[in-house]
C-alpha positions in Angstrom: 189.4 155.1 113.0 188.0 153.4 109.9 187.5 155.5 106.8 183.8 156.2 105.9 182.5 155.5 102.4 179.1 156.5 101.1 177.8 154.4 98.1 174.8 155.9 96.2 173.4 153.3 93.7 169.9 152.4 92.8 170.8 148.9 91.5 170.4 146.7 94.6 172.8 144.0 93.4 175.6 146.4 92.6 175.1 148.4 95.8 175.1 145.3 98.0 178.1 143.9 96.3 180.1 147.1 96.8 179.0 147.3 100.5 180.2 143.7 101.1 183.6 144.4 99.5 184.2 147.6 101.4 183.1 146.2 104.8 185.5 143.3 104.2 188.2 145.9 103.6 187.4 147.5 107.0 185.6 150.6 105.7 182.6 152.1 107.5 180.0 152.0 104.8 176.8 154.1 104.3 174.4 153.2 101.5 171.6 155.0 99.7 169.4 153.7 96.9 168.6 157.2 95.4 170.3 160.6 95.0 168.2 162.5 97.5 168.9 160.0 100.3 172.5 160.1 99.3 172.8 163.8 99.7 171.1 163.6 103.1 173.5 160.9 104.3 176.5 162.9 103.0 175.6 166.0 104.9 174.8 164.0 108.1 177.8 161.7 108.1 180.5 163.6 106.1 182.1 160.5 104.6 185.7 160.4 103.5 184.8 159.5 100.0 181.6 159.1 97.9 180.8 156.6 95.2 177.8 157.6 93.1 175.9 156.2 90.1 175.1 158.6 87.3 171.8 157.4 86.0 169.3 157.3 88.9 165.6 158.3 89.3 164.6 161.4 91.3 168.1 163.0 91.5 170.8 161.7 89.2 174.5 161.7 89.9 175.1 165.1 88.4 172.4 166.5 90.6 174.0 164.9 93.6 177.4 166.3 92.8 175.9 169.8 92.2 174.1 169.7 95.6 177.3 168.6 97.4 179.4 171.2 95.7 177.1 173.9 97.0 177.7 172.9 100.6 181.2 173.9 101.9 181.2 170.9 104.3 180.7 168.3 101.5 182.3 170.2 98.5 185.8 168.9 99.3 184.9 165.2 99.7 186.4 163.1 96.9 183.7 162.0 94.5 183.9 159.0 92.2 181.2 158.4 89.6 180.0 154.8 88.8 178.8 154.6 85.3 178.0 152.1 82.5 178.4 154.9 80.0 182.0 155.8 78.9 181.2 158.3 76.2 183.5 161.3 76.2 180.6 163.8 76.7 179.6 162.1 80.0 183.2 161.9 81.2 183.7 165.6 80.4 180.5 166.8 82.0 181.3 165.0 85.3 184.9 166.1 85.4 184.0 169.7 84.6 181.5 169.6 87.5 184.3 168.5 89.9 184.2 164.7 90.0 187.5 163.2 90.9 187.4 159.9 89.1 185.2 157.4 87.2 184.7 153.7 87.6 183.1 152.1 84.5 180.8 149.2 85.2 181.4 146.3 85.4 184.5 146.8 87.7 186.2 144.2 89.8 187.1 144.3 93.5 190.7 145.5 93.0 189.5 148.3 90.6 187.2 149.5 93.3 189.6 149.3 96.2 192.5 150.9 94.2 190.3 153.8 93.1 189.2 154.5 96.7 192.7 154.2 98.2 194.2 156.4 95.5 191.7 159.2 96.1 192.1 159.0 99.8 195.9 159.3 99.5 195.5 162.3 97.3 193.1 163.9 99.7 195.8 163.7 102.4 198.3 165.2 100.0 195.9 168.0 99.2 195.3 168.8 102.8 199.0 169.3 103.3 199.5 171.0 99.9 200.3 174.7 100.5 200.3 176.7 97.3 201.7 180.2 97.1 198.7 180.7 94.8 196.3 180.6 97.7 198.6 182.6 100.0 199.8 185.3 97.7 197.4 185.8 94.8 199.7 188.8 94.6 198.0 190.3 91.6 194.5 189.9 92.9 194.3 189.8 96.7 194.6 193.0 98.7 192.6 194.6 101.6 189.7 195.1 99.2 186.6 193.2 100.3 185.9 191.7 96.9 189.4 190.3 96.3 189.5 188.9 99.8 186.2 187.2 99.1 187.7 185.7 95.9 190.5 184.3 97.9 188.1 182.8 100.4 186.1 181.1 97.5 189.3 179.7 96.1 190.5 178.3 99.5 187.1 176.5 99.9 187.2 174.8 96.5 188.8 171.4 96.1 191.8 170.8 93.9 191.7 168.7 90.8 194.6 166.6 89.7 195.3 166.3 86.0 197.8 163.8 84.7 200.3 164.6 81.9 198.5 165.0 78.5 195.1 164.9 80.2 192.6 167.3 78.6 191.2 169.9 81.0 188.6 171.3 78.5 188.0 171.2 74.8 187.5 174.0 72.3 183.8 174.6 72.0 183.0 173.3 75.5 180.7 175.6 77.5 182.7 177.8 79.8 181.6 176.6 83.2 184.1 178.6 85.3 187.6 179.8 85.8 190.6 177.5 86.4 193.5 178.6 88.7 196.7 176.6 88.2 198.1 175.6 91.6 201.1 173.6 90.3 202.3 172.2 87.0 202.0 173.5 83.4 199.1 173.7 81.0 199.1 174.4 77.3 196.3 175.8 75.2 196.0 175.0 71.5 193.8 175.7 68.5 193.5 173.2 65.5 193.9 174.6 62.0 191.7 173.2 59.2 194.6 171.1 58.0 194.9 169.5 61.4 198.0 171.3 62.6 198.2 172.6 66.1 198.9 176.2 67.0 199.8 176.7 70.6 198.1 179.8 72.0 199.7 179.8 75.4 201.6 177.9 78.1 200.4 178.6 81.7 202.1 177.9 85.0 201.2 178.2 88.7 199.2 181.3 89.7 197.9 181.7 86.1 194.2 181.6 85.2 192.5 179.7 82.4 189.2 180.6 80.7 189.0 184.3 81.6 187.7 185.2 78.1 185.0 182.5 78.1 183.9 183.6 81.6 183.7 187.3 80.9 182.2 187.0 77.5 179.8 184.1 78.5 181.1 182.1 75.5 182.5 178.6 74.9 186.2 178.0 75.4 188.0 179.2 72.3 190.9 176.7 72.6 191.7 173.3 74.1 193.6 173.1 77.4 195.9 170.1 78.1 198.2 169.4 81.0 201.9 169.5 79.9 202.8 167.7 83.1 201.1 166.4 86.2 199.2 169.5 87.4 196.8 170.6 90.2 194.1 173.1 89.3 191.2 174.7 91.2 187.9 175.2 89.3 186.0 178.3 90.4 182.4 177.8 89.1 180.8 180.6 87.1 177.8 180.8 89.5 180.2 181.7 92.3 182.2 184.2 90.2 179.4 186.1 88.6 178.0 187.6 91.9 181.5 188.7 92.8 182.0 190.4 89.5 178.6 192.2 89.9 179.1 193.1 93.6 182.8 194.0 93.6 184.2 196.2 90.8 187.7 195.6 92.1 187.4 191.9 91.2 186.1 192.6 87.7 188.8 195.2 87.1 191.6 192.8 87.9 190.2 190.1 85.6 189.8 192.7 82.8 193.5 193.5 83.3 194.5 189.9 83.1 192.3 189.5 80.0 193.9 192.6 78.4 197.4 191.2 79.1 196.5 187.8 77.6 195.1 189.5 74.5 198.2 191.6 74.1 200.5 188.6 74.4 198.4 186.8 71.7 198.6 189.8 69.4 202.4 189.9 69.8 202.5 186.2 69.0 200.5 186.6 65.8 202.8 189.5 64.7 205.8 187.3 65.4 204.3 184.4 63.3 203.6 186.8 60.5 206.8 188.8 60.3 209.6 187.1 62.1 212.1 184.7 60.7 212.3 181.0 61.8 215.3 181.7 64.0 213.8 184.7 65.7 210.5 182.9 66.3 212.3 180.0 67.9 214.4 182.3 70.1 211.3 184.2 71.2 209.4 181.0 72.0 212.3 179.7 74.2 212.5 183.1 75.9 208.8 183.0 76.7 209.3 179.6 78.4 212.3 181.0 80.2 210.3 184.1 81.3 207.6 181.9 82.9 210.1 180.9 85.6 211.0 184.6 86.2 214.3 183.8 84.5 215.4 181.8 87.6 215.3 178.4 85.9 217.6 178.0 82.9 216.3 174.5 81.9 212.8 173.5 80.8 211.3 170.4 79.2 209.3 170.7 76.0 208.7 168.3 73.1 209.6 169.1 69.5 205.9 169.0 68.6 205.0 171.5 71.3 207.8 173.8 70.3 206.6 173.6 66.7 203.1 174.5 67.7 204.4 177.3 69.8 206.6 178.8 67.1 204.4 178.0 64.1 206.8 175.8 62.2 207.3 172.2 61.2 209.0 169.8 63.6 211.8 169.2 61.1 212.5 172.9 61.1 212.5 172.9 64.9 215.1 170.1 65.0 217.4 172.0 62.5 217.1 175.3 64.4 217.8 173.8 67.8 220.8 172.1 66.4 222.1 175.4 65.0 221.4 177.2 68.3 223.3 174.4 70.1 226.3 174.7 67.7 226.3 178.4 68.3 226.5 178.0 72.1 223.0 179.6 72.7 221.4 176.5 74.2 222.2 173.0 75.3 219.8 170.2 74.6 219.5 166.7 76.1 216.4 164.8 75.1 213.4 167.1 75.6 215.3 169.2 78.2 216.6 172.6 76.8 219.0 174.7 78.8 219.4 178.4 78.0 223.1 179.3 77.8 222.9 182.8 76.5 219.5 184.6 77.0 221.0 187.9 76.0 222.1 186.8 72.5 218.7 185.0 72.0 216.9 188.2 72.9 219.0 190.1 70.3 218.4 187.5 67.5 218.2 189.3 64.2 215.1 188.9 62.1 
């Protein structure tokens, strides 16, 4: 059966050209010249993918995406924005709302077809993707109604793929919801006035991002970036807030997570203030080791990220790692570090 594509575009020339290209590529194509008609066609036909212009009369592309995200049947359909505007603020707004990709006009035939084929392949992978995050949620999901409802919301949301070094959100951005990491690793950083980075955390599968911004109704206090190719699920604030109000068990668990995160950051600040370079480096590597429950001895991290994590210059990182290697505490090949003696690292003197 041919894949179904919906194109929502008010410019007749662009829309007709896209329709012609897609029909030649054996797609079944539906077209709409405004956002309201596009939403109706999406609900009626449930296409496999949607292409949508941003700037349209009546209902713009952001409104279309918002309406589709509210409907469980259309919320998981891959969504690609077509835009002539490539400013970062537009890209961020669309991605934060759940758009999967952008095509900047003018685009050629191969750009269009490659974008569609790439997203359709990822949709197949996502359908088969089984994350322990959605099955276990061991710290959150129990027989309590509120926590079960949270799990249901997460299962109904679509996953977002972030490539290595792609920014998930910027410090100062409005906190539009909560991110659950399904796979991969994410770092959060703050920039000092002199431009240096201070890493405030590294997060892995089953971890949440943005709890403080959500609970305090504030902007994000740091910048989150994918350390490697990662899958995340965005749970919008307008879905979470009713849960927090209706179910004290959900609010209580998030407060516990927030308290734990604050305690870890306090410990990190104390280490930066009072611990020696060697001890800070040992503790940074042990934190990375701990994220894998101590089951994985090796991890990849750049000198720059280690420097941001331990609060030191990259040159100091290089010297300290060389010393640790000579002492038989670690092995290092490129950006891969292998812990050889976690016990001695944990007992590193200040």
